[in-house]
Phi, psi and omega in degrees: 000138180294132177276127180271120179281008178222165186272001179071230183266138175233130181302330180280319186238000178070218178271108189240005179242148184263355183275127182273138181291147173290140179241111180273176177277144182275134175305138182298142181281324178210150181298323188289331178296315187259020175294164177302331180296312181296327184271340181287154180291333187284351180270347187283318179308320177295326180292322180293319178299321180296317181298319179293322177296326173295318175301314183296315178302319181295320177301317181297314177303311181296327181288313176303317179295321180297316180294322177296318179297323178299321181295315180302312180296329177289324181294316179297322175299316177298318182286324182277333178090355183203146186291329183296339183285348176280338192295302183297312178300328179288315178302313181298318180300331179296331181299303181293328177302315177300317175305310180297310187290331174294325181286323179293319180302316180297323179289331189259016192280342178287312178225078186298136181286149175304146185296317186303301177309320178297316178296318175304315179297317181294316180291330176298313180292317181288335186247290186298307178303317182285324180292318181299312179301316178306306182300308184293317179298314178302308181303318178294318180296321183289322185293316182291324179298312180299323184283313186262335184075007179258111186286318177299322179296314177304316180293323175298317178298319178295319182290321186262341186239302186294305186300316178298315184293311181291310181301309180290331177294314181290314175300316180298319181297328175299316181297319180294322180295316176300316182300317180288328178284319184244051184298335179290340178277347179265115180243358178171188183299328178305313182297320178297320177294325181296308179302316181298318180296317181299318179294315177296325176295317175295320175298309177307317182300310178296316182298323179296317180299322177299313180294318178292334175279326181283334182242047185296335177286343175233036192296321179302312180291324181291320182294321175300314187283321182267323185274327183248321184281329188216045180299337184258009181303302183296328181295315182296319183297301186296336179300330176301313181293316182299317180298318179296314184296317183294317179297327178299334183292337181271351182272154187287332177290129175284353187244016179299327182299340185292323180258344182276323183299315175303324181295316182290323179296321175298319171300322176294316180301315180301310180302312183299316183293321177296321174302304182297325187268339186233302191291317187290342180254359181228112182300317181297328176292324178299316183284326183279332185243309186294318181294308175299325180296318180294322177294322179299315176305316176308313182300314178303317183294317180298319176298322179290320181292323175294324180292317179300319180292325176289323177298312177301321178292324183291315184290324178289331177292328173302318180287327181293323177296341175262007174089011182277331182230151164272155181303320177298332178290319180298318176295319176301315184288339185244021170225140184301320180295323181291318176293319179291326174298317182298320178293322178298315176301320181296315180297330178287345183254013171105162181304322180298315180289326181288321177294318176305314180299320180299312183294322180298314177299312183298307184300319179297317182288323174299322178300313177301316181291319179301316179291325178294320175301321181289320176295335176278354178091020183240027176292138176274173185297333184264022178309306185303315181294317177296320180292321177297318176300311180295320176296330175292324179295316180300317180296314182295319181293320179295324177299327176288319181298322187272006178077021181268149177290000000 
């Protein structure tokens, strides 16, 4: 192991030695990753083109979702007959949305997902998934009612069969599309749950606006049931699909999502059907099943988040063995208290140091994620170039911390 001639990061004094640590070369993770093709310049343009294609596809998803959300708002406006009727439902729908997004932010703090795909995911849920579900659910209810003449039976069929299949199918499709478009952004199950939660939050946001507007005479009761008692209902359902898609990113086979996604989707549909058919109509079932299940989900999420932190720590330790980080820096980067202390120290030393600290934290976490992808067998052809670029950012930031030009 490389011996570090400086003490790295200290919570009390920050970077206080001017001697720079030796940075050795990292052992290759796979022969294919460090091949001449990966290191050569001619392999980089295809990767860049893929990223650009992913950006364009992300914009298309966002555009489709935005148009869908506009349709939802137009339907509410048409039913109410005035624009003012949108204000209160919109504001009330922001409450559960805020609760979910704050929770997602907490879950995603170790390796934050890029803003663009998150916005596209939200709009897909609020727009495309909502509009498709509105059309199919209404059509199915009318068809069953026309066939059987049973209004109650048609509503039950829609709630227990049509709605779970269509809603979870469209939301799950959104998770899968983001995964296929931004595969480099998926490093594990936490990422899948994050995108699933954002899509579900968008769907619930649009659906809540519809419910609050249609039941304006009972808006307080509807708000308590949908906005306060069950803000994570849709998130919990779709998280099953997101978990399966995220787990497929850790498998060496690039096609694991083909068989893992349907398993997660089946779980999402089953939970949704059980909620609509049993839990949402019987208070005792809500207390006996939903509350314990939700607490269990919280435990699973906390465990996954801790696992992600350990993975980041292990990958940064790989770089520490080659001299790129001191052990104290790895601890700082992978603990919330350490990162908060580092940010405070940087702010106290001026804008240049604060900017360098921000870049240092971001580049280090990207490095850890990049290496984990390589170890999982999903490294792109430009792996070596990206790793070199990020290590250069780390070195330059440390030079700023240590007061070197």
